[in-house]
C-alpha positions as a Python dict, from the first residue, in 0.01 Angstrom:
ca = {
    (1, 'X'): (0, 0, 0),
    (2, 'X'): (260, 275, -63),
    (3, 'X'): (464, 190, 231),
    (4, 'X'): (707, -44, 373),
    (5, 'X'): (621, -82, 706),
    (6, 'X'): (1010, -213, 812),
    (7, 'X'): (1127, 144, 692),
    (8, 'X'): (848, 322, 817),
    (9, 'X'): (870, 194, 1155),
    (10, 'X'): (1282, 216, 1132),
    (11, 'X'): (1160, 593, 1076),
    (12, 'X'): (916, 608, 1359),
    (13, 'X'): (1207, 442, 1599),
    (14, 'X'): (1466, 678, 1504),
    (15, 'X'): (1269, 978, 1581),
    (16, 'X'): (1216, 898, 1898),
    (17, 'X'): (1564, 735, 1924),
    (18, 'X'): (1672, 1169, 1939),
    (19, 'X'): (1352, 1275, 2216),
    (20, 'X'): (1445, 1484, 2481),
    (21, 'X'): (1363, 1401, 2730),
    (22, 'X'): (1435, 995, 2673),
    (23, 'X'): (1078, 834, 2702),
    (24, 'X'): (1049, 620, 3017),
    (25, 'X'): (846, 350, 2823),
    (26, 'X'): (742, 236, 2523),
    (27, 'X'): (367, 79, 2452),
    (28, 'X'): (314, -109, 2166),
    (29, 'X'): (-119, -114, 2110),
    (30, 'X'): (-121, -426, 1894),
    (31, 'X'): (-76, -550, 1553),
    (32, 'X'): (311, -555, 1561),
    (33, 'X'): (339, -769, 1287),
    (34, 'X'): (115, -852, 981),
    (35, 'X'): (212, -1216, 948),
    (36, 'X'): (283, -1328, 1311),
    (37, 'X'): (607, -1486, 1217),
    (38, 'X'): (904, -1555, 1452),
    (39, 'X'): (1082, -1355, 1199),
    (40, 'X'): (882, -1040, 1234),
    (41, 'X'): (871, -1066, 1604),
    (42, 'X'): (1247, -1046, 1507),
    (43, 'X'): (1276, -756, 1344),
    (44, 'X'): (1066, -547, 1592),
    (45, 'X'): (1303, -650, 1917),
    (46, 'X'): (1637, -585, 1704),
    (47, 'X'): (1474, -221, 1615),
    (48, 'X'): (1348, -170, 1965),
    (49, 'X'): (1619, -268, 2167),
    (50, 'X'): (1941, 9, 2094),
    (51, 'X'): (1610, 260, 2236),
    (52, 'X'): (1685, 82, 2582),
    (53, 'X'): (1356, 178, 2686),
    (54, 'X'): (1115, -35, 2879),
    (55, 'X'): (838, -184, 2624),
    (56, 'X'): (513, -314, 2766),
    (57, 'X'): (275, -450, 2505),
    (58, 'X'): (-47, -605, 2382),
    (59, 'X'): (-185, -810, 2111),
    (60, 'X'): (-382, -694, 1829),
    (61, 'X'): (-627, -907, 1555),
    (62, 'X'): (-288, -896, 1334),
    (63, 'X'): (-159, -1093, 1580),
    (64, 'X'): (-7, -1476, 1685),
    (65, 'X'): (-33, -1409, 2090),
    (66, 'X'): (171, -1717, 2142),
    (67, 'X'): (437, -1608, 1916),
    (68, 'X'): (465, -1278, 1977),
    (69, 'X'): (486, -1374, 2388),
    (70, 'X'): (781, -1611, 2288),
    (71, 'X'): (941, -1389, 2076),
    (72, 'X'): (979, -1033, 2253),
    (73, 'X'): (1198, -1140, 2548),
    (74, 'X'): (1497, -984, 2742),
    (75, 'X'): (1551, -705, 2953),
    (76, 'X'): (1389, -451, 2798),
    (77, 'X'): (1060, -665, 2687),
    (78, 'X'): (782, -649, 2985),
    (79, 'X'): (504, -897, 2977),
    (80, 'X'): (307, -739, 3263),
    (81, 'X'): (20, -620, 3188),
    (82, 'X'): (-64, -450, 3514),
    (83, 'X'): (213, -190, 3656),
    (84, 'X'): (288, 128, 3811),
    (85, 'X'): (492, 408, 3642),
    (86, 'X'): (556, 689, 3911),
    (87, 'X'): (191, 759, 4054),
    (88, 'X'): (18, 604, 3808),
    (89, 'X'): (-135, 244, 3726),
    (90, 'X'): (-161, 93, 3376),
    (91, 'X'): (-349, -193, 3274),
    (92, 'X'): (-334, -426, 2930),
    (93, 'X'): (-632, -544, 2836),
    (94, 'X'): (-612, -827, 2534),
    (95, 'X'): (-912, -803, 2343),
    (96, 'X'): (-811, -1037, 2033),
    (97, 'X'): (-1064, -1306, 1909),
    (98, 'X'): (-806, -1522, 1692),
    (99, 'X'): (-878, -1570, 1386),
    (100, 'X'): (-1061, -1282, 1386),
    (101, 'X'): (-1093, -861, 1300),
    (102, 'X'): (-1324, -760, 1562),
    (103, 'X'): (-1221, -720, 1904),
    (104, 'X'): (-1378, -869, 2266),
    (105, 'X'): (-1312, -848, 2608),
    (106, 'X'): (-1351, -1205, 2751),
    (107, 'X'): (-1532, -1237, 3087),
    (108, 'X'): (-1221, -1346, 3255),
    (109, 'X'): (-1068, -995, 3141),
    (110, 'X'): (-1324, -777, 3271),
    (111, 'X'): (-1337, -999, 3591),
    (112, 'X'): (-966, -896, 3645),
    (113, 'X'): (-997, -544, 3535),
    (114, 'X'): (-1274, -454, 3827),
    (115, 'X'): (-1066, -677, 4018),
    (116, 'X'): (-748, -441, 3973),
    (117, 'X'): (-942, -109, 3966),
    (118, 'X'): (-1118, -209, 4330),
    (119, 'X'): (-776, -327, 4451),
    (120, 'X'): (-632, 39, 4344),
    (121, 'X'): (-868, 305, 4376),
    (122, 'X'): (-598, 552, 4515),
    (123, 'X'): (-400, 601, 4116),
    (124, 'X'): (-453, 753, 3860),
    (125, 'X'): (-530, 464, 3557),
    (126, 'X'): (-450, 416, 3248),
    (127, 'X'): (-638, 114, 3022),
    (128, 'X'): (-515, 10, 2710),
    (129, 'X'): (-635, -232, 2440),
    (130, 'X'): (-630, -301, 2063),
    (131, 'X'): (-958, -240, 1962),
    (132, 'X'): (-1159, 123, 2000),
    (133, 'X'): (-1470, 96, 2230),
    (134, 'X'): (-1629, 344, 2088),
    (135, 'X'): (-1745, 434, 1725),
    (136, 'X'): (-1498, 692, 1551),
    (137, 'X'): (-1718, 770, 1254),
    (138, 'X'): (-1583, 540, 990),
    (139, 'X'): (-1850, 269, 897),
    (140, 'X'): (-1580, 47, 800),
    (141, 'X'): (-1362, 45, 1096),
    (142, 'X'): (-1700, 62, 1322),
    (143, 'X'): (-1748, -299, 1236),
    (144, 'X'): (-1440, -446, 1337),
    (145, 'X'): (-1419, -197, 1679),
    (146, 'X'): (-1511, -416, 2027),
    (147, 'X'): (-1814, -603, 2011),
    (148, 'X'): (-1889, -533, 2396),
    (149, 'X'): (-1795, -183, 2486),
    (150, 'X'): (-2083, -168, 2707),
    (151, 'X'): (-1910, -420, 2923),
    (152, 'X'): (-1599, -228, 2960),
    (153, 'X'): (-1780, 134, 2992),
    (154, 'X'): (-2023, -60, 3316),
    (155, 'X'): (-1663, -118, 3454),
    (156, 'X'): (-1471, 218, 3403),
    (157, 'X'): (-1813, 399, 3517),
    (158, 'X'): (-1782, 265, 3873),
    (159, 'X'): (-1418, 349, 3911),
    (160, 'X'): (-1350, 713, 3907),
    (161, 'X'): (-967, 662, 3902),
    (162, 'X'): (-986, 597, 3527),
    (163, 'X'): (-840, 909, 3358),
    (164, 'X'): (-739, 741, 3009),
    (165, 'X'): (-810, 472, 2743),
    (166, 'X'): (-575, 454, 2478),
    (167, 'X'): (-606, 182, 2176),
    (168, 'X'): (-491, 124, 1798),
    (169, 'X'): (-596, -63, 1538),
    (170, 'X'): (-787, 283, 1373),
    (171, 'X'): (-465, 420, 1211),
    (172, 'X'): (-534, 782, 1316),
    (173, 'X'): (-534, 980, 1580),
    (174, 'X'): (-874, 1037, 1747),
    (175, 'X'): (-978, 1199, 2124),
    (176, 'X'): (-1310, 1163, 2246),
    (177, 'X'): (-1458, 1222, 2608),
    (178, 'X'): (-1734, 992, 2780),
    (179, 'X'): (-1789, 1143, 3110),
    (180, 'X'): (-1443, 1178, 3284),
    (181, 'X'): (-1261, 994, 3082),
    (182, 'X'): (-1067, 1037, 2826),
    (183, 'X'): (-1022, 791, 2504),
    (184, 'X'): (-728, 859, 2248),
    (185, 'X'): (-641, 666, 1933),
    (186, 'X'): (-323, 673, 1792),
    (187, 'X'): (-127, 742, 1424),
    (188, 'X'): (12, 340, 1299),
    (189, 'X'): (345, 353, 1195),
    (190, 'X'): (293, 254, 887),
    (191, 'X'): (14, 382, 654),
    (192, 'X'): (-295, 587, 784),
    (193, 'X'): (-679, 520, 776),
    (194, 'X'): (-885, 829, 643),
    (195, 'X'): (-1095, 916, 899),
    (196, 'X'): (-1513, 965, 812),
    (197, 'X'): (-1571, 729, 548),
    (198, 'X'): (-1782, 436, 503),
    (199, 'X'): (-1565, 171, 285),
    (200, 'X'): (-1155, 129, 369),
    (201, 'X'): (-945, 463, 223),
    (202, 'X'): (-607, 562, 282),
    (203, 'X'): (-504, 853, 397),
    (204, 'X'): (-221, 969, 234),
    (205, 'X'): (-183, 1335, 354),
    (206, 'X'): (-49, 1208, 682),
    (207, 'X'): (266, 1034, 797),
    (208, 'X'): (326, 746, 995),
    (209, 'X'): (379, 882, 1357),
    (210, 'X'): (330, 770, 1728),
    (211, 'X'): (178, 963, 2020),
    (212, 'X'): (384, 1137, 2341),
    (213, 'X'): (211, 1101, 2681),
    (214, 'X'): (313, 1335, 2962),
    (215, 'X'): (154, 1215, 3281),
    (216, 'X'): (151, 1425, 3614),
    (217, 'X'): (186, 1223, 3961),
    (218, 'X'): (-178, 1447, 4062),
    (219, 'X'): (-373, 1269, 3771),
    (220, 'X'): (-327, 1572, 3506),
    (221, 'X'): (-197, 1458, 3176),
    (222, 'X'): (-122, 1611, 2866),
    (223, 'X'): (-78, 1424, 2546),
    (224, 'X'): (68, 1497, 2199),
    (225, 'X'): (100, 1318, 1815),
    (226, 'X'): (391, 1348, 1617),
    (227, 'X'): (455, 1233, 1284),
    (228, 'X'): (808, 1190, 1110),
    (229, 'X'): (917, 1225, 743),
    (230, 'X'): (830, 946, 542),
    (231, 'X'): (776, 943, 162),
    (232, 'X'): (495, 731, 70),
    (233, 'X'): (541, 546, -301),
    (234, 'X'): (298, 649, -548),
    (235, 'X'): (3, 386, -551),
    (236, 'X'): (-203, 520, -819),
    (237, 'X'): (-530, 572, -604),
    (238, 'X'): (-616, 626, -232),
    (239, 'X'): (-883, 380, -236),
    (240, 'X'): (-889, 44, -225),
    (241, 'X'): (-1154, -209, -209),
    (242, 'X'): (-1207, -497, 91),
    (243, 'X'): (-1001, -486, 394),
}
Protein backbone atom coordinates (compact mmCIF):
# COMPACT_ATOMS: atom_id res chain seq x y z
CA UNK A 1 0.00 0.00 0.00
CA UNK A 2 2.85 2.35 -0.74
CA UNK A 3 4.76 1.82 2.52
CA UNK A 4 7.68 -0.49 3.22
CA UNK A 5 6.61 -1.06 6.79
CA UNK A 6 10.01 -2.05 8.19
CA UNK A 7 11.49 1.15 6.74
CA UNK A 8 8.73 3.34 8.13
CA UNK A 9 9.05 1.70 11.55
CA UNK A 10 12.82 2.21 11.43
CA UNK A 11 12.21 5.90 10.72
CA UNK A 12 9.91 6.14 13.74
CA UNK A 13 12.40 4.33 15.98
CA UNK A 14 15.20 6.63 14.83
CA UNK A 15 13.05 9.65 15.68
CA UNK A 16 12.36 8.24 19.15
CA UNK A 17 16.09 7.64 19.68
CA UNK A 18 16.68 11.40 19.45
CA UNK A 19 13.91 12.48 21.83
CA UNK A 20 14.94 14.52 24.86
CA UNK A 21 14.16 13.72 27.54
CA UNK A 22 14.44 10.02 26.77
CA UNK A 23 11.04 8.32 27.16
CA UNK A 24 10.63 6.22 30.30
CA UNK A 25 8.86 3.40 28.48
CA UNK A 26 7.33 2.29 25.20
CA UNK A 27 3.79 0.90 25.01
CA UNK A 28 2.97 -1.11 21.86
CA UNK A 29 -0.79 -1.40 21.31
CA UNK A 30 -0.90 -4.42 19.02
CA UNK A 31 -0.47 -5.52 15.41
CA UNK A 32 3.27 -5.81 15.96
CA UNK A 33 3.50 -8.10 12.94
CA UNK A 34 1.45 -8.65 9.80
CA UNK A 35 2.21 -12.36 9.43
CA UNK A 36 2.87 -13.34 13.05
CA UNK A 37 6.13 -15.12 12.29
CA UNK A 38 9.09 -15.47 14.66
CA UNK A 39 11.24 -13.71 12.05
CA UNK A 40 9.05 -10.61 12.04
CA UNK A 41 9.05 -10.35 15.82
CA UNK A 42 12.82 -10.84 15.82
CA UNK A 43 13.07 -7.82 13.50
CA UNK A 44 11.02 -5.82 15.97
CA UNK A 45 13.26 -6.85 18.86
CA UNK A 46 16.36 -5.92 16.87
CA UNK A 47 14.94 -2.49 16.04
CA UNK A 48 13.83 -1.61 19.56
CA UNK A 49 16.67 -3.03 21.66
CA UNK A 50 19.17 -0.22 20.83
CA UNK A 51 16.74 2.32 22.33
CA UNK A 52 17.44 0.81 25.77
CA UNK A 53 13.90 1.69 26.90
CA UNK A 54 11.53 -0.75 28.64
CA UNK A 55 8.91 -2.08 26.21
CA UNK A 56 5.40 -3.15 27.27
CA UNK A 57 3.04 -4.68 24.75
CA UNK A 58 -0.33 -6.22 24.02
CA UNK A 59 -1.53 -8.19 20.98
CA UNK A 60 -3.63 -7.02 18.03
CA UNK A 61 -5.76 -8.98 15.60
CA UNK A 62 -2.81 -9.68 13.26
CA UNK A 63 -0.55 -11.02 15.99
CA UNK A 64 0.06 -14.66 16.85
CA UNK A 65 -0.07 -14.36 20.61
CA UNK A 66 2.00 -17.40 21.60
CA UNK A 67 4.71 -16.57 19.05
CA UNK A 68 4.70 -12.93 20.15
CA UNK A 69 5.02 -13.89 23.80
CA UNK A 70 7.93 -16.25 23.10
CA UNK A 71 9.69 -13.77 20.81
CA UNK A 72 9.65 -10.56 22.86
CA UNK A 73 12.25 -11.70 25.35
CA UNK A 74 15.13 -9.93 27.03
CA UNK A 75 15.53 -7.51 29.92
CA UNK A 76 13.85 -4.62 28.06
CA UNK A 77 10.74 -6.52 26.97
CA UNK A 78 8.14 -6.73 29.71
CA UNK A 79 5.28 -9.23 29.69
CA UNK A 80 3.55 -7.56 32.67
CA UNK A 81 -0.03 -6.54 31.99
CA UNK A 82 -0.35 -4.58 35.24
CA UNK A 83 2.46 -2.29 36.29
CA UNK A 84 3.21 1.03 37.96
CA UNK A 85 4.86 4.02 36.34
CA UNK A 86 5.64 6.65 38.96
CA UNK A 87 2.25 7.19 40.64
CA UNK A 88 0.24 5.81 37.69
CA UNK A 89 -1.17 2.32 37.24
CA UNK A 90 -1.20 0.72 33.77
CA UNK A 91 -3.55 -2.14 32.86
CA UNK A 92 -3.09 -3.85 29.48
CA UNK A 93 -5.99 -5.87 28.07
CA UNK A 94 -5.99 -8.57 25.41
CA UNK A 95 -8.97 -7.87 23.11
CA UNK A 96 -7.87 -10.32 20.42
CA UNK A 97 -10.29 -12.88 18.98
CA UNK A 98 -7.93 -15.47 17.46
CA UNK A 99 -8.21 -15.69 13.68
CA UNK A 100 -10.71 -12.81 13.54
CA UNK A 101 -10.51 -9.04 12.99
CA UNK A 102 -12.92 -7.53 15.57
CA UNK A 103 -12.14 -7.55 19.26
CA UNK A 104 -13.79 -8.83 22.41
CA UNK A 105 -12.87 -8.79 26.08
CA UNK A 106 -13.39 -12.18 27.73
CA UNK A 107 -15.18 -12.48 31.04
CA UNK A 108 -11.89 -13.50 32.65
CA UNK A 109 -10.27 -10.30 31.35
CA UNK A 110 -13.17 -8.18 32.57
CA UNK A 111 -13.06 -9.82 36.00
CA UNK A 112 -9.31 -9.23 36.16
CA UNK A 113 -9.77 -5.57 35.24
CA UNK A 114 -12.43 -5.09 37.90
CA UNK A 115 -10.24 -6.71 40.53
CA UNK A 116 -7.22 -4.58 39.58
CA UNK A 117 -9.22 -1.35 39.80
CA UNK A 118 -10.82 -2.38 43.07
CA UNK A 119 -7.44 -3.28 44.56
CA UNK A 120 -5.70 -0.01 43.54
CA UNK A 121 -8.34 2.70 44.02
CA UNK A 122 -5.99 5.59 44.72
CA UNK A 123 -3.73 5.48 41.67
CA UNK A 124 -4.56 7.36 38.47
CA UNK A 125 -4.94 4.60 35.90
CA UNK A 126 -4.41 4.11 32.18
CA UNK A 127 -6.11 1.19 30.43
CA UNK A 128 -4.80 0.01 27.05
CA UNK A 129 -6.18 -2.43 24.49
CA UNK A 130 -5.91 -2.91 20.74
CA UNK A 131 -9.50 -2.45 19.56
CA UNK A 132 -11.30 0.89 20.00
CA UNK A 133 -14.25 0.71 22.40
CA UNK A 134 -15.81 3.81 20.79
CA UNK A 135 -17.26 4.25 17.33
CA UNK A 136 -15.04 6.59 15.29
CA UNK A 137 -17.41 7.45 12.41
CA UNK A 138 -15.49 5.32 9.92
CA UNK A 139 -17.96 2.60 8.94
CA UNK A 140 -15.61 -0.16 7.80
CA UNK A 141 -13.38 0.30 10.86
CA UNK A 142 -16.32 0.53 13.25
CA UNK A 143 -17.38 -2.93 12.08
CA UNK A 144 -14.13 -4.35 13.49
CA UNK A 145 -14.05 -2.44 16.78
CA UNK A 146 -14.50 -3.91 20.26
CA UNK A 147 -17.68 -6.00 20.13
CA UNK A 148 -18.62 -5.68 23.83
CA UNK A 149 -17.73 -2.09 24.75
CA UNK A 150 -20.57 -1.77 27.27
CA UNK A 151 -18.97 -4.50 29.38
CA UNK A 152 -15.84 -2.35 29.54
CA UNK A 153 -17.74 0.89 30.20
CA UNK A 154 -19.76 -0.73 33.00
CA UNK A 155 -16.48 -1.34 34.84
CA UNK A 156 -14.76 1.94 33.99
CA UNK A 157 -17.79 3.96 35.09
CA UNK A 158 -17.46 2.54 38.62
CA UNK A 159 -13.85 3.58 39.15
CA UNK A 160 -13.02 7.31 39.03
CA UNK A 161 -9.26 6.65 39.08
CA UNK A 162 -9.41 5.68 35.38
CA UNK A 163 -8.17 8.71 33.46
CA UNK A 164 -7.12 7.36 30.04
CA UNK A 165 -7.97 4.54 27.66
CA UNK A 166 -5.42 3.95 24.87
CA UNK A 167 -5.97 1.87 21.75
CA UNK A 168 -4.52 1.09 18.32
CA UNK A 169 -6.15 -0.67 15.32
CA UNK A 170 -7.48 2.43 13.53
CA UNK A 171 -4.20 3.78 12.06
CA UNK A 172 -5.14 7.38 12.88
CA UNK A 173 -5.08 9.78 15.78
CA UNK A 174 -8.28 10.43 17.66
CA UNK A 175 -9.25 11.92 21.01
CA UNK A 176 -12.72 11.48 22.51
CA UNK A 177 -14.12 11.98 25.99
CA UNK A 178 -16.72 9.81 27.68
CA UNK A 179 -17.61 10.98 31.14
CA UNK A 180 -14.37 11.89 32.88
CA UNK A 181 -12.26 9.47 30.81
CA UNK A 182 -10.30 10.41 27.68
CA UNK A 183 -9.94 7.86 24.88
CA UNK A 184 -6.85 8.19 22.68
CA UNK A 185 -6.08 6.45 19.39
CA UNK A 186 -2.63 6.74 17.87
CA UNK A 187 -1.29 6.89 14.32
CA UNK A 188 0.30 3.81 12.84
CA UNK A 189 4.02 3.42 12.25
CA UNK A 190 3.11 2.43 8.66
CA UNK A 191 0.21 3.63 6.46
CA UNK A 192 -2.68 5.68 7.83
CA UNK A 193 -6.41 5.08 7.39
CA UNK A 194 -8.51 8.03 6.24
CA UNK A 195 -11.19 8.98 8.81
CA UNK A 196 -14.87 9.32 8.05
CA UNK A 197 -15.22 6.92 5.10
CA UNK A 198 -17.62 4.01 4.67
CA UNK A 199 -15.10 1.89 2.77
CA UNK A 200 -11.38 1.26 3.08
CA UNK A 201 -9.34 4.36 2.21
CA UNK A 202 -5.77 5.37 2.94
CA UNK A 203 -4.85 8.83 4.19
CA UNK A 204 -1.93 9.72 1.94
CA UNK A 205 -1.58 13.20 3.47
CA UNK A 206 -0.43 11.99 6.88
CA UNK A 207 2.85 10.26 7.63
CA UNK A 208 3.63 7.46 10.09
CA UNK A 209 3.83 8.52 13.69
CA UNK A 210 3.31 7.81 17.37
CA UNK A 211 1.89 9.42 20.49
CA UNK A 212 3.78 10.88 23.46
CA UNK A 213 2.17 10.91 26.90
CA UNK A 214 3.35 13.07 29.80
CA UNK A 215 1.89 11.89 33.11
CA UNK A 216 1.95 13.92 36.32
CA UNK A 217 1.92 12.44 39.79
CA UNK A 218 -1.32 14.26 40.62
CA UNK A 219 -3.23 12.51 37.81
CA UNK A 220 -2.94 15.24 35.23
CA UNK A 221 -1.65 14.37 31.78
CA UNK A 222 -0.88 15.80 28.37
CA UNK A 223 -0.39 14.16 25.00
CA UNK A 224 1.08 14.99 21.63
CA UNK A 225 1.20 13.13 18.32
CA UNK A 226 4.49 13.23 16.43
CA UNK A 227 4.89 12.25 12.77
CA UNK A 228 8.07 11.40 10.92
CA UNK A 229 9.47 12.45 7.57
CA UNK A 230 8.72 9.39 5.46
CA UNK A 231 7.99 9.46 1.73
CA UNK A 232 5.29 7.03 0.64
CA UNK A 233 5.65 5.35 -2.72
CA UNK A 234 3.08 6.16 -5.36
CA UNK A 235 0.14 3.74 -5.24
CA UNK A 236 -1.95 5.27 -8.03
CA UNK A 237 -5.08 5.61 -5.94
CA UNK A 238 -5.86 6.10 -2.29
CA UNK A 239 -8.87 3.75 -2.47
CA UNK A 240 -8.44 0.02 -1.98
CA UNK A 241 -11.39 -2.36 -2.09
CA UNK A 242 -11.51 -4.93 0.70
CA UNK A 243 -9.84 -5.27 4.07
